[in-house]
DRENPA-3360 file (N, C-alpha, C; in nm, 2 decimals, always signed):
BEGIN
1 = MDKTDKTI = +11.08/+9.66/+10.65/+11.08/+9.54/+10.79/+11.06/+9.63/+10.92 ~ +10.97/+9.54/+11.00/+10.90/+9.59/+11.11/+11.01/+9.61/+11.19 ~ +11.06/+9.69/+11.25/+11.19/+9.70/+11.33/+11.12/+9.69/+11.48 ~ +10.98/+9.66/+11.55/+10.95/+9.61/+11.64/+10.96/+9.47/+11.68 ~ +10.99/+9.40/+11.56/+11.03/+9.25/+11.56/+11.08/+9.18/+11.71 ~ +11.00/+9.08/+11.76/+11.01/+9.02/+11.88/+11.14/+9.00/+11.91 ~ +11.19/+8.95/+11.83/+11.36/+8.90/+11.89/+11.45/+9.02/+11.88 ~ +11.43/+9.11/+11.79/+11.51/+9.22/+11.81/+11.50/+9.30/+11.93;
9 = KIVKKLAH = +11.40/+9.31/+11.96/+11.33/+9.41/+12.08/+11.38/+9.33/+12.19 ~ +11.39/+9.19/+12.22/+11.44/+9.11/+12.35/+11.59/+9.15/+12.34 ~ +11.64/+9.13/+12.23/+11.79/+9.17/+12.25/+11.82/+9.30/+12.29 ~ +11.78/+9.41/+12.23/+11.79/+9.53/+12.26/+11.76/+9.55/+12.41 ~ +11.65/+9.50/+12.46/+11.63/+9.52/+12.63/+11.70/+9.46/+12.69 ~ +11.76/+9.34/+12.65/+11.85/+9.29/+12.74/+12.02/+9.36/+12.73 ~ +12.06/+9.41/+12.63/+12.17/+9.46/+12.61/+12.18/+9.58/+12.71 ~ +12.02/+9.68/+12.70/+12.03/+9.82/+12.78/+12.02/+9.75/+12.90;
17 = NLNYKKGE = +11.96/+9.66/+12.94/+11.93/+9.64/+13.10/+12.06/+9.57/+13.16 ~ +12.13/+9.49/+13.11/+12.26/+9.45/+13.15/+12.39/+9.53/+13.14 ~ +12.37/+9.62/+13.06/+12.48/+9.75/+13.05/+12.51/+9.81/+13.17 ~ +12.61/+9.81/+13.25/+12.65/+9.84/+13.36/+12.73/+10.01/+13.35 ~ +12.73/+10.03/+13.23/+12.79/+10.13/+13.17/+12.69/+10.24/+13.10 ~ +12.58/+10.28/+13.20/+12.46/+10.36/+13.14/+12.52/+10.51/+13.08 ~ +12.48/+10.53/+12.98/+12.51/+10.67/+12.92/+12.64/+10.65/+12.86 ~ +12.71/+10.56/+12.87/+12.88/+10.55/+12.79/+12.88/+10.46/+12.72;
25 = WSFLTSIE = +12.95/+10.49/+12.59/+12.99/+10.37/+12.50/+13.02/+10.26/+12.52 ~ +12.99/+10.16/+12.51/+13.03/+10.00/+12.52/+13.00/+9.90/+12.43 ~ +13.04/+9.78/+12.48/+13.02/+9.67/+12.37/+12.86/+9.65/+12.38 ~ +12.77/+9.63/+12.50/+12.64/+9.63/+12.52/+12.59/+9.75/+12.42 ~ +12.65/+9.91/+12.45/+12.59/+9.97/+12.39/+12.58/+9.97/+12.22 ~ +12.68/+9.92/+12.21/+12.74/+9.89/+12.03/+12.59/+9.79/+11.99 ~ +12.57/+9.70/+12.07/+12.46/+9.59/+12.02/+12.31/+9.68/+12.02 ~ +12.32/+9.76/+12.07/+12.20/+9.86/+12.08/+12.19/+9.93/+11.94;
33 = YMLESCLY = +12.33/+10.00/+11.91/+12.31/+10.08/+11.81/+12.31/+10.00/+11.69 ~ +12.36/+9.85/+11.67/+12.35/+9.80/+11.56/+12.21/+9.78/+11.52 ~ +12.11/+9.71/+11.60/+11.99/+9.69/+11.61/+11.91/+9.80/+11.56 ~ +11.94/+9.89/+11.62/+11.86/+10.03/+11.57/+11.84/+10.09/+11.41 ~ +11.91/+9.99/+11.36/+11.92/+10.03/+11.19/+11.83/+9.90/+11.12 ~ +11.74/+9.97/+11.08/+11.63/+9.86/+11.01/+11.67/+9.77/+10.91 ~ +11.75/+9.85/+10.83/+11.87/+9.78/+10.69/+11.94/+9.66/+10.74 ~ +11.98/+9.71/+10.88/+12.12/+9.61/+10.92/+12.05/+9.50/+10.99;
41 = TESLYKDA = +11.89/+9.49/+11.06/+11.83/+9.38/+11.10/+11.77/+9.31/+10.99 ~ +11.77/+9.38/+10.88/+11.68/+9.33/+10.75/+11.80/+9.22/+10.69 ~ +11.88/+9.26/+10.69/+12.03/+9.15/+10.63/+12.04/+9.08/+10.72 ~ +12.01/+9.08/+10.84/+12.06/+8.95/+10.95/+11.96/+8.84/+10.93 ~ +11.81/+8.89/+10.91/+11.72/+8.81/+10.85/+11.73/+8.75/+10.73 ~ +11.77/+8.83/+10.63/+11.81/+8.76/+10.47/+11.93/+8.65/+10.48 ~ +12.01/+8.68/+10.57/+12.13/+8.56/+10.56/+12.08/+8.47/+10.63 ~ +12.03/+8.48/+10.75/+11.97/+8.34/+10.82/+11.88/+8.26/+10.76;
49 = KMISSYVN = +11.80/+8.33/+10.68/+11.68/+8.26/+10.56/+11.78/+8.17/+10.50 ~ +11.86/+8.25/+10.44/+11.94/+8.15/+10.35/+12.02/+7.99/+10.42 ~ +12.08/+8.03/+10.53/+12.12/+7.95/+10.60/+11.99/+7.81/+10.61 ~ +11.90/+7.86/+10.66/+11.78/+7.78/+10.69/+11.76/+7.68/+10.55 ~ +11.74/+7.77/+10.46/+11.73/+7.66/+10.31/+11.83/+7.56/+10.29 ~ +11.92/+7.55/+10.37/+12.03/+7.43/+10.35/+12.02/+7.35/+10.46 ~ +11.90/+7.36/+10.59/+11.88/+7.28/+10.67/+11.77/+7.21/+10.63 ~ +11.68/+7.28/+10.55/+11.56/+7.18/+10.51/+11.46/+7.09/+10.60;
57 = DRNDFQIL = +11.46/+7.15/+10.75/+11.38/+7.09/+10.84/+11.41/+6.98/+10.92 ~ +11.57/+6.95/+10.90/+11.62/+6.85/+10.98/+11.64/+6.86/+11.11 ~ +11.64/+6.78/+11.20/+11.69/+6.82/+11.34/+11.78/+6.79/+11.40 ~ +11.89/+6.72/+11.33/+12.01/+6.66/+11.34/+12.10/+6.73/+11.31 ~ +12.08/+6.85/+11.24/+12.18/+6.93/+11.20/+12.28/+7.00/+11.33 ~ +12.41/+7.02/+11.30/+12.51/+7.10/+11.40/+12.56/+7.24/+11.36 ~ +12.53/+7.33/+11.40/+12.56/+7.49/+11.33/+12.66/+7.53/+11.41 ~ +12.76/+7.60/+11.37/+12.82/+7.69/+11.44/+12.82/+7.82/+11.37;
65 = DFGTGSGI = +12.81/+7.95/+11.48/+12.84/+8.08/+11.42/+12.96/+8.12/+11.51 ~ +13.06/+8.12/+11.41/+13.18/+8.15/+11.43/+13.21/+8.29/+11.44 ~ +13.32/+8.34/+11.55/+13.33/+8.49/+11.54/+13.18/+8.55/+11.59 ~ +13.11/+8.47/+11.70/+13.00/+8.57/+11.71/+12.93/+8.68/+11.75 ~ +13.08/+8.75/+11.81/+13.07/+8.90/+11.84/+12.94/+8.93/+11.94 ~ +12.84/+9.00/+11.90/+12.76/+9.06/+11.99/+12.64/+8.89/+12.01 ~ +12.67/+8.79/+11.92/+12.57/+8.67/+11.94/+12.43/+8.72/+11.84 ~ +12.44/+8.82/+11.81/+12.31/+8.85/+11.75/+12.26/+8.75/+11.63;
73 = FAVVLRDF = +12.36/+8.71/+11.55/+12.33/+8.65/+11.43/+12.31/+8.47/+11.46 ~ +12.37/+8.44/+11.56/+12.32/+8.31/+11.60/+12.18/+8.31/+11.67 ~ +12.13/+8.42/+11.74/+12.02/+8.46/+11.77/+11.90/+8.45/+11.66 ~ +11.95/+8.54/+11.56/+11.85/+8.52/+11.44/+11.83/+8.37/+11.39 ~ +11.95/+8.33/+11.36/+11.93/+8.20/+11.30/+11.82/+8.09/+11.36 ~ +11.81/+8.10/+11.52/+11.74/+8.01/+11.60/+11.59/+8.05/+11.54 ~ +11.58/+8.20/+11.48/+11.44/+8.24/+11.47/+11.39/+8.17/+11.35 ~ +11.49/+8.10/+11.25/+11.42/+8.02/+11.14/+11.46/+7.86/+11.14;
81 = IKNSAIFA = +11.59/+7.83/+11.21/+11.60/+7.68/+11.27/+11.56/+7.65/+11.41 ~ +11.50/+7.59/+11.40/+11.41/+7.57/+11.57/+11.45/+7.42/+11.62 ~ +11.49/+7.34/+11.54/+11.51/+7.17/+11.59/+11.67/+7.16/+11.60 ~ +11.74/+7.22/+11.51/+11.88/+7.20/+11.52/+11.97/+7.26/+11.61 ~ +12.11/+7.20/+11.67/+12.19/+7.25/+11.77/+12.27/+7.37/+11.71 ~ +12.26/+7.48/+11.78/+12.37/+7.59/+11.75/+12.42/+7.61/+11.87 ~ +12.56/+7.62/+11.82/+12.68/+7.66/+11.89/+12.70/+7.81/+11.82 ~ +12.78/+7.91/+11.92/+12.83/+8.01/+11.90/+12.98/+8.04/+11.97;
89 = IDTHHNKS = +13.08/+8.07/+11.90/+13.19/+8.09/+11.96/+13.26/+8.20/+11.91 ~ +13.33/+8.27/+12.03/+13.43/+8.38/+11.99/+13.58/+8.34/+12.08 ~ +13.63/+8.47/+12.05/+13.76/+8.48/+12.12/+13.78/+8.54/+12.25 ~ +13.86/+8.51/+12.35/+13.86/+8.60/+12.46/+13.90/+8.73/+12.45 ~ +13.98/+8.74/+12.35/+14.02/+8.90/+12.28/+14.03/+8.90/+12.16 ~ +13.98/+9.03/+12.10/+13.97/+9.04/+11.99/+14.06/+9.13/+11.94 ~ +14.17/+9.10/+11.88/+14.28/+9.17/+11.86/+14.29/+9.28/+11.73 ~ +14.16/+9.28/+11.66/+14.14/+9.41/+11.59/+14.04/+9.52/+11.68;
97 = QSDSRFDD = +14.04/+9.51/+11.80/+13.96/+9.59/+11.86/+14.06/+9.68/+11.94 ~ +14.07/+9.80/+11.89/+14.14/+9.90/+11.98/+14.08/+10.00/+12.07 ~ +13.95/+10.00/+12.07/+13.87/+10.12/+12.16/+13.89/+10.07/+12.28 ~ +13.94/+10.16/+12.35/+13.97/+10.10/+12.51/+13.83/+10.14/+12.58 ~ +13.71/+10.18/+12.55/+13.61/+10.16/+12.56/+13.55/+10.05/+12.56 ~ +13.63/+9.96/+12.49/+13.57/+9.80/+12.48/+13.66/+9.72/+12.55 ~ +13.76/+9.77/+12.66/+13.84/+9.70/+12.72/+13.76/+9.56/+12.80 ~ +13.65/+9.61/+12.84/+13.59/+9.48/+12.91/+13.48/+9.42/+12.85;
105 = ALAQQKLI = +13.49/+9.41/+12.71/+13.40/+9.32/+12.59/+13.36/+9.21/+12.67 ~ +13.47/+9.12/+12.72/+13.44/+8.99/+12.70/+13.33/+8.98/+12.84 ~ +13.36/+9.04/+12.97/+13.27/+9.04/+13.09/+13.14/+9.08/+13.02 ~ +13.12/+9.20/+12.93/+12.98/+9.21/+12.90/+12.95/+9.11/+12.78 ~ +13.00/+9.04/+12.73/+12.95/+8.90/+12.64/+12.90/+8.84/+12.73 ~ +12.95/+8.77/+12.82/+12.94/+8.65/+12.94/+12.81/+8.71/+12.95 ~ +12.78/+8.84/+13.00/+12.64/+8.86/+13.05/+12.53/+8.84/+12.95 ~ +12.57/+8.89/+12.83/+12.47/+8.89/+12.76/+12.44/+8.75/+12.71;
113 = YKEFEKIF = +12.53/+8.66/+12.68/+12.54/+8.50/+12.64/+12.47/+8.43/+12.71 ~ +12.47/+8.46/+12.84/+12.39/+8.38/+12.96/+12.26/+8.37/+12.93 ~ +12.18/+8.52/+12.92/+12.07/+8.52/+12.90/+12.05/+8.46/+12.74 ~ +12.10/+8.49/+12.65/+12.07/+8.40/+12.51/+12.05/+8.26/+12.52 ~ +12.14/+8.19/+12.59/+12.16/+8.06/+12.62/+12.01/+8.02/+12.70 ~ +11.96/+8.07/+12.79/+11.85/+8.03/+12.84/+11.71/+8.07/+12.76 ~ +11.72/+8.18/+12.70/+11.61/+8.20/+12.62/+11.63/+8.16/+12.46 ~ +11.74/+8.15/+12.42/+11.71/+8.09/+12.24/+11.76/+7.94/+12.23;
121 = KISFLHYD = +11.81/+7.88/+12.37/+11.86/+7.76/+12.36/+12.00/+7.73/+12.25 ~ +12.11/+7.84/+12.30/+12.20/+7.83/+12.23/+12.34/+7.81/+12.29 ~ +12.44/+7.73/+12.26/+12.55/+7.73/+12.35/+12.67/+7.84/+12.27 ~ +12.68/+7.89/+12.39/+12.76/+7.99/+12.39/+12.92/+7.98/+12.44 ~ +13.03/+7.99/+12.37/+13.16/+7.96/+12.42/+13.25/+8.07/+12.36 ~ +13.37/+8.09/+12.45/+13.49/+8.13/+12.42/+13.62/+8.08/+12.42 ~ +13.71/+8.10/+12.31/+13.81/+8.02/+12.29/+13.96/+8.14/+12.27 ~ +14.05/+8.05/+12.29/+14.21/+8.15/+12.24/+14.22/+8.18/+12.11;
129 = GRKMPFPD = +14.13/+8.14/+12.01/+14.17/+8.20/+11.89/+14.23/+8.12/+11.81 ~ +14.29/+8.02/+11.84/+14.37/+7.92/+11.77/+14.28/+7.78/+11.76 ~ +14.29/+7.69/+11.90/+14.22/+7.58/+11.90/+14.09/+7.57/+11.92 ~ +13.97/+7.55/+11.86/+13.83/+7.53/+11.90/+13.84/+7.42/+11.97 ~ +13.70/+7.43/+12.08/+13.69/+7.32/+12.16/+13.60/+7.23/+12.10 ~ +13.60/+7.16/+11.96/+13.52/+7.07/+11.89/+13.61/+6.98/+11.84 ~ +13.54/+6.84/+11.84/+13.61/+6.73/+11.75/+13.60/+6.81/+11.62 ~ +13.68/+6.68/+11.55/+13.68/+6.69/+11.40/+13.55/+6.66/+11.35;
137 = NNFDIVTA = +13.55/+6.72/+11.22/+13.39/+6.67/+11.15/+13.30/+6.67/+11.21 ~ +13.25/+6.79/+11.30/+13.15/+6.79/+11.39/+13.04/+6.87/+11.34 ~ +13.02/+7.01/+11.24/+12.91/+7.07/+11.20/+12.90/+7.04/+11.06 ~ +12.77/+7.07/+11.02/+12.71/+7.04/+10.90/+12.73/+7.19/+10.85 ~ +12.75/+7.29/+10.92/+12.76/+7.43/+10.84/+12.82/+7.50/+10.98 ~ +12.92/+7.62/+10.92/+12.95/+7.73/+10.98/+12.90/+7.85/+10.95 ~ +12.89/+7.94/+11.02/+12.85/+8.09/+10.97/+12.97/+8.19/+11.03 ~ +13.02/+8.25/+10.94/+13.10/+8.36/+10.97/+13.04/+8.51/+10.94;
145 = NAVIEHIA = +12.98/+8.57/+11.01/+12.90/+8.70/+10.96/+12.98/+8.83/+11.00 ~ +13.04/+8.90/+10.92/+13.16/+9.01/+10.96/+13.24/+8.97/+11.05 ~ +13.32/+8.88/+11.01/+13.43/+8.83/+11.08/+13.58/+8.80/+11.04 ~ +13.58/+8.73/+10.90/+13.75/+8.71/+10.84/+13.79/+8.87/+10.84 ~ +13.75/+8.95/+10.81/+13.81/+9.08/+10.83/+13.88/+9.13/+10.91 ~ +13.83/+9.07/+11.02/+13.89/+9.12/+11.16/+13.96/+9.01/+11.23 ~ +14.03/+8.91/+11.15/+14.12/+8.78/+11.20/+14.25/+8.86/+11.18 ~ +14.33/+8.87/+11.29/+14.46/+8.91/+11.24/+14.55/+8.82/+11.14;
153 = QEDLDVVM = +14.62/+8.88/+11.05/+14.67/+8.83/+10.92/+14.74/+8.72/+10.96 ~ +14.85/+8.72/+11.07/+14.93/+8.61/+11.12/+14.85/+8.51/+11.18 ~ +14.71/+8.50/+11.24/+14.60/+8.38/+11.27/+14.51/+8.34/+11.17 ~ +14.55/+8.41/+11.04/+14.41/+8.38/+10.95/+14.44/+8.21/+10.90 ~ +14.55/+8.18/+10.88/+14.56/+8.05/+10.83/+14.53/+7.94/+10.90 ~ +14.57/+7.95/+11.04/+14.56/+7.88/+11.13/+14.38/+7.88/+11.21 ~ +14.33/+7.97/+11.14/+14.18/+7.98/+11.18/+14.10/+7.89/+11.08 ~ +14.14/+7.91/+10.98/+14.10/+7.84/+10.85/+14.10/+7.70/+10.84;
161 = SELKRVLK = +14.24/+7.67/+10.92/+14.25/+7.53/+10.93/+14.15/+7.47/+11.02 ~ +14.12/+7.52/+11.12/+14.03/+7.50/+11.22/+13.89/+7.47/+11.16 ~ +13.83/+7.59/+11.07/+13.71/+7.58/+11.04/+13.68/+7.46/+10.97 ~ +13.79/+7.43/+10.88/+13.81/+7.32/+10.79/+13.77/+7.20/+10.87 ~ +13.87/+7.19/+10.98/+13.87/+7.03/+11.07/+13.75/+7.03/+11.14 ~ +13.67/+7.15/+11.18/+13.53/+7.12/+11.27/+13.42/+7.08/+11.16 ~ +13.46/+7.12/+11.06/+13.34/+7.11/+10.94/+13.32/+6.95/+10.89 ~ +13.21/+6.89/+10.86/+13.18/+6.78/+10.79/+13.25/+6.78/+10.66;
169 = PNGLLAVF = +13.25/+6.64/+10.62/+13.30/+6.65/+10.48/+13.18/+6.72/+10.41 ~ +13.21/+6.78/+10.32/+13.09/+6.86/+10.21/+13.00/+6.94/+10.30 ~ +13.08/+6.99/+10.42/+13.01/+7.08/+10.50/+13.03/+7.22/+10.46 ~ +12.91/+7.32/+10.50/+12.91/+7.43/+10.42/+12.97/+7.55/+10.52 ~ +13.07/+7.64/+10.46/+13.10/+7.75/+10.53/+13.06/+7.86/+10.49 ~ +12.93/+7.97/+10.55/+12.89/+8.05/+10.48/+12.95/+8.19/+10.57 ~ +13.02/+8.29/+10.44/+13.08/+8.38/+10.50/+13.00/+8.53/+10.45 ~ +12.95/+8.60/+10.54/+12.88/+8.71/+10.50/+12.92/+8.82/+10.56;
177 = KLPRKLAI = +12.91/+8.94/+10.46/+12.95/+9.10/+10.49/+13.13/+9.12/+10.51 ~ +13.14/+9.03/+10.40/+13.31/+9.06/+10.39/+13.31/+9.17/+10.28 ~ +13.40/+9.28/+10.36/+13.39/+9.40/+10.29/+13.52/+9.41/+10.16 ~ +13.46/+9.45/+10.05/+13.57/+9.48/+9.93/+13.66/+9.58/+9.96 ~ +13.75/+9.56/+9.85/+13.86/+9.65/+9.81/+13.80/+9.76/+9.70 ~ +13.66/+9.73/+9.64/+13.63/+9.81/+9.56/+13.50/+9.90/+9.62 ~ +13.47/+9.86/+9.79/+13.35/+9.93/+9.84/+13.39/+10.08/+9.84 ~ +13.27/+10.15/+9.78/+13.30/+10.29/+9.75/+13.27/+10.35/+9.94;
185 = QEYLAPAL = +13.17/+10.26/+9.97/+13.15/+10.31/+10.15/+13.27/+10.30/+10.24 ~ +13.36/+10.21/+10.18/+13.48/+10.23/+10.30/+13.56/+10.35/+10.27 ~ +13.57/+10.42/+10.16/+13.65/+10.51/+10.15/+13.56/+10.65/+10.19 ~ +13.42/+10.65/+10.19/+13.35/+10.75/+10.20/+13.34/+10.76/+10.36 ~ +13.34/+10.66/+10.43/+13.32/+10.63/+10.56/+13.37/+10.71/+10.65 ~ +13.51/+10.75/+10.65/+13.61/+10.82/+10.70/+13.56/+11.00/+10.68 ~ +13.57/+11.03/+10.59/+13.48/+11.18/+10.59/+13.37/+11.19/+10.62 ~ +13.28/+11.09/+10.65/+13.13/+11.12/+10.68/+13.16/+11.09/+10.85;
193 = GFGKHDKL = +13.28/+11.07/+10.91/+13.31/+11.03/+11.06/+13.24/+10.90/+11.11 ~ +13.24/+10.80/+11.02/+13.22/+10.68/+11.03/+13.33/+10.59/+11.07 ~ +13.39/+10.46/+11.10/+13.48/+10.37/+11.12/+13.51/+10.33/+10.98 ~ +13.61/+10.27/+10.95/+13.63/+10.17/+10.81/+13.71/+10.06/+10.87 ~ +13.70/+9.94/+10.77/+13.78/+9.83/+10.83/+13.93/+9.84/+10.75 ~ +14.03/+9.78/+10.85/+14.17/+9.80/+10.84/+14.18/+9.70/+10.69 ~ +14.13/+9.57/+10.69/+14.16/+9.49/+10.58/+14.05/+9.49/+10.52 ~ +14.05/+9.49/+10.36/+13.96/+9.48/+10.26/+14.00/+9.35/+10.17;
201 = YGDSEIKI = +13.94/+9.29/+10.12/+13.96/+9.20/+10.01/+13.91/+9.21/+9.88 ~ +13.96/+9.17/+9.76/+13.92/+9.20/+9.62/+13.86/+9.05/+9.61 ~ +13.79/+9.06/+9.50/+13.70/+8.96/+9.46/+13.78/+8.83/+9.40 ~ +13.86/+8.87/+9.33/+13.95/+8.72/+9.32/+14.05/+8.69/+9.40 ~ +14.13/+8.78/+9.49/+14.18/+8.74/+9.59/+14.10/+8.67/+9.70 ~ +14.00/+8.68/+9.72/+13.91/+8.60/+9.82/+13.87/+8.47/+9.78 ~ +13.87/+8.46/+9.66/+13.85/+8.31/+9.60/+13.96/+8.24/+9.60 ~ +14.05/+8.30/+9.56/+14.20/+8.21/+9.56/+14.23/+8.20/+9.72;
209 = FFKKHSFD = +14.22/+8.28/+9.78/+14.23/+8.23/+9.93/+14.15/+8.12/+9.98 ~ +14.04/+8.12/+9.96/+13.95/+8.02/+10.00/+13.98/+7.84/+9.91 ~ +14.03/+7.87/+9.81/+14.06/+7.77/+9.73/+14.21/+7.69/+9.80 ~ +14.28/+7.79/+9.83/+14.40/+7.76/+9.90/+14.37/+7.65/+10.03 ~ +14.26/+7.69/+10.08/+14.23/+7.64/+10.19/+14.11/+7.54/+10.21 ~ +14.08/+7.46/+10.06/+14.03/+7.36/+10.00/+13.87/+7.35/+10.04 ~ +13.83/+7.49/+10.00/+13.67/+7.50/+10.00/+13.64/+7.59/+9.87 ~ +13.52/+7.49/+9.80/+13.45/+7.56/+9.68/+13.36/+7.65/+9.70;
217 = VIKNYKSN = +13.37/+7.73/+9.60/+13.25/+7.84/+9.61/+13.14/+7.78/+9.55 ~ +13.02/+7.77/+9.60/+12.90/+7.74/+9.53/+12.81/+7.87/+9.55 ~ +12.82/+7.95/+9.58/+12.73/+8.07/+9.58/+12.81/+8.19/+9.62 ~ +12.81/+8.32/+9.54/+12.89/+8.41/+9.57/+12.82/+8.56/+9.52 ~ +12.77/+8.63/+9.57/+12.69/+8.75/+9.57/+12.77/+8.88/+9.64 ~ +12.72/+8.97/+9.59/+12.74/+9.11/+9.66/+12.63/+9.18/+9.72 ~ +12.64/+9.27/+9.79/+12.54/+9.36/+9.89/+12.57/+9.46/+9.95 ~ +12.48/+9.53/+9.98/+12.48/+9.64/+10.05/+12.55/+9.77/+9.96;
225 = MVFEYPGK = +12.44/+9.85/+9.90/+12.48/+9.95/+9.81/+12.48/+10.09/+9.89 ~ +12.41/+10.07/+10.00/+12.39/+10.18/+10.07/+12.43/+10.19/+10.23 ~ +12.43/+10.30/+10.28/+12.50/+10.29/+10.43/+12.37/+10.24/+10.49 ~ +12.40/+10.16/+10.59/+12.28/+10.11/+10.70/+12.29/+10.21/+10.81 ~ +12.40/+10.26/+10.87/+12.42/+10.34/+10.98/+12.44/+10.50/+10.95 ~ +12.39/+10.59/+11.06/+12.35/+10.55/+11.20/+12.14/+10.54/+11.18 ~ +12.10/+10.42/+11.26/+11.99/+10.36/+11.22/+11.89/+10.50/+11.24 ~ +11.92/+10.62/+11.32/+11.84/+10.70/+11.33/+11.80/+10.82/+11.25;
233 = ITNKIYYI = +11.88/+10.79/+11.14/+11.91/+10.86/+11.01/+11.85/+10.75/+10.91 ~ +11.88/+10.65/+10.88/+11.89/+10.57/+10.79/+11.70/+10.50/+10.79 ~ +11.68/+10.51/+10.93/+11.54/+10.44/+10.93/+11.43/+10.53/+10.88 ~ +11.47/+10.68/+10.89/+11.35/+10.79/+10.86/+11.33/+10.80/+10.69 ~ +11.47/+10.74/+10.65/+11.45/+10.73/+10.47/+11.45/+10.58/+10.43 ~ +11.42/+10.50/+10.50/+11.42/+10.34/+10.49/+11.37/+10.33/+10.37 ~ +11.27/+10.32/+10.33/+11.21/+10.29/+10.21/+11.30/+10.34/+10.08 ~ +11.35/+10.50/+10.08/+11.39/+10.55/+10.01/+11.55/+10.44/+9.97;
241 = LKIFDFIL = +11.60/+10.46/+10.09/+11.74/+10.35/+10.08/+11.72/+10.24/+10.02 ~ +11.58/+10.20/+10.06/+11.57/+10.04/+9.98/+11.56/+10.04/+9.84 ~ +11.49/+10.17/+9.79/+11.50/+10.16/+9.66/+11.59/+10.18/+9.55 ~ +11.70/+10.28/+9.63/+11.83/+10.31/+9.57/+11.93/+10.16/+9.57 ~ +11.88/+10.09/+9.67/+12.02/+9.99/+9.71/+11.95/+9.91/+9.59 ~ +11.84/+9.89/+9.57/+11.78/+9.79/+9.45/+11.81/+9.84/+9.32 ~ +11.79/+9.97/+9.29/+11.84/+10.03/+9.14/+12.00/+9.99/+9.14 ~ +12.07/+10.06/+9.24/+12.23/+10.05/+9.23/+12.27/+9.93/+9.22;
249 = YYSPFKFF = +12.21/+9.84/+9.27/+12.23/+9.68/+9.25/+12.24/+9.61/+9.12 ~ +12.13/+9.64/+9.07/+12.11/+9.60/+8.90/+12.13/+9.72/+8.82 ~ +12.26/+9.79/+8.84/+12.32/+9.89/+8.75/+12.46/+9.88/+8.75 ~ +12.58/+9.93/+8.67/+12.70/+9.92/+8.69/+12.76/+9.98/+8.85 ~ +12.71/+10.04/+8.91/+12.74/+10.06/+9.04/+12.74/+9.92/+9.13 ~ +12.73/+9.86/+9.09/+12.70/+9.73/+9.15/+12.86/+9.67/+9.18 ~ +12.92/+9.70/+9.10/+13.09/+9.73/+9.06/+13.12/+9.76/+9.22 ~ +13.09/+9.86/+9.29/+13.13/+9.95/+9.42/+13.06/+9.89/+9.52;
257 = AHHNNLIL = +12.99/+9.76/+9.52/+12.90/+9.72/+9.66/+12.98/+9.68/+9.77 ~ +12.93/+9.73/+9.89/+13.01/+9.72/+9.99/+13.08/+9.58/+10.04 ~ +12.98/+9.47/+10.02/+13.01/+9.34/+10.08/+13.05/+9.22/+9.96 ~ +13.11/+9.11/+9.98/+13.11/+8.97/+9.90/+13.03/+8.87/+10.01 ~ +12.96/+8.79/+9.97/+12.92/+8.67/+10.03/+12.94/+8.58/+9.96 ~ +12.99/+8.47/+10.05/+12.99/+8.32/+9.99/+12.95/+8.21/+10.05 ~ +12.89/+8.10/+10.00/+12.86/+8.00/+10.02/+12.96/+7.89/+9.99 ~ +13.05/+7.85/+10.10/+13.18/+7.75/+10.06/+13.15/+7.60/+10.08;
265 = RKQI = +13.19/+7.51/+10.01/+13.17/+7.36/+10.04/+13.32/+7.32/+10.08 ~ +13.34/+7.28/+10.16/+13.47/+7.17/+10.24/+13.49/+7.08/+10.13 ~ +13.60/+7.06/+10.05/+13.63/+6.97/+9.99/+13.67/+6.84/+10.07 ~ +13.65/+6.73/+10.02/+13.69/+6.58/+10.08/+13.82/+6.56/+10.04;
% end
């Protein structure tokens, strides 16, 4: 994938120019870090393209990117979905974020969201993490990209009830990059100096969880056999990693893939 892709370049430049903590690690610095990885940006486009296949050129779709974080996935969705309304929402405070360098993440989010709204015609909002400011049965599709694992366990049932509430009957919930208990990367990461997720999900566990909340699994697949970060290293061996990822995915090592990805349908 061409890492000079226009949208990614725009977002990286915005994050750099808006960052008032030049030379320090911050929320906006983390956006630049993520987008430096060609493997990561490629995965975003792959997931967004899948969502677009369910839209089928309709212009009356309502789409919500839940837990949008950096807002990147909502922006990439716009590359594939030109005419439908796209909303993106995040909480005022991420309970799972303990890094003190992200204390002003909300302020930095607001800066970049304002620019995203103007450039990409996406509506960005913040909420209290419990009641979303949308009516019942409002969205055709809700996406959650690398989100569910960051929701505090005491809030998870409330969040799922809200996602179900705002989805239309038979609406789709697309969950991407959900880290697995069997993911070998999660156990190697600390030894390599990388972060790991506090919450991991078993394959059967997550299906039972979504069924409990009245969602049917219509598509489920694993992904990410190799590390995507840091981009300054993985980009240098990008094509080698792509080959390894392909070979490992179609081998018994798929059992240790990093992520589960699910397309779920709200039960009527």
